[in-house]
C-alpha positions, 0 to 999 in steps of 0.5 A: 500500500502506498500513501503519504500517510506512511511518510517517516515523519508520521511514524512512531518515534523510537526514543529512550527518554521518558518524556518526548514530543512525538510531534509539536502537537502530540506528547509521548511518555515512556512509562517508568512511573505514574503520571498525572494527566488532564482527563480526556487527553490520552489519544493512544497507548501501547502496553498495559495501562490503567487510568483512574480519577486523581482526587485532591490528595488532601482535605485542604485541596479537596475543600479548595476544589469545592469552594473555588469550583476549580475545573481541572479534572485529572487522572492518574496513569499507571502501567508499562508501555507508551502513552500518547497525549494531545489536547485540541490540536494545540502545541505542546511544550515540556518544562523540567522542574528542578526544585522550581515552581510554576503557575499554570492556567488549568485550561493549558495543563496537559500532564505532569510527573506524579512526583510534582506537587500541585495546589490551587491558587486564587488570583488576588482581586478575582471577584464574581465579575472576573469569573473567580479565577483560579490556577494550579501551582506546580512545584518540585522535581519532574516534567510538566507538559503545557499546551498553547493554542498557537505559537506562544510568546514569552514576556518579561514582567520585570521591566514594566507592568505587563497585562494579559487576557486571562484566557491567553495566559498559559503559565507564569513564574510562581513568584509572580502574584498577578492581580486583576485589572478591572476596567469594567463599568456599567455605563460602558456596558450599556454602550457595548463595552470594549470586550477587554474588561479584565486583565491579569496584571504582572510586575516583578522578576519573572516570565509570562507565557501568552498564547495567540488565542483567547481559548476555545469557545467552550473554555471561554463559556465555562470561565 
């Protein structure tokens, strides 16, 4: 059988690394330990795998999830073989934490090593009108895979105040404590408004990763 489908760039990559990109939009994990992934992100696997719901792990995080309604459904993947992950045809990037921390927008999280710790963080000033913005802080040692809807841009927030649409922020340095810049006013609402009422405000030593998109329609509707 002949087809461009069977071109070398479409064939499974044979690599020894535990975490590797099969392509710019597909992640391959060679299972040597459990990993935590976003529910529904698995697209294929080879070998013997089990997938089960990943709970909060502690009473404190359980209460945070209940009180904040943080929507980051996760699953624990265990087994032997290879697992392939993707999320809505987005670009995938690997981060290796070596004792550092990073904050990730829940809608941009794909997977991370089970050795990496996580917790829910609330953005200061995120009231009801801003949708109650909450994100995940990941820390420790291990790999983290994040997604970007298009080629991302990395902004340095140390030089001057940096403002980002909440749906366009992929991740940022955990030492940054963003606040909500609120341009909302009722008089503007009745005139149609600008559509840019809320931004995340960053300022300090650190980076912010921004995607060229405000997320999928479903993600925007749920925020």
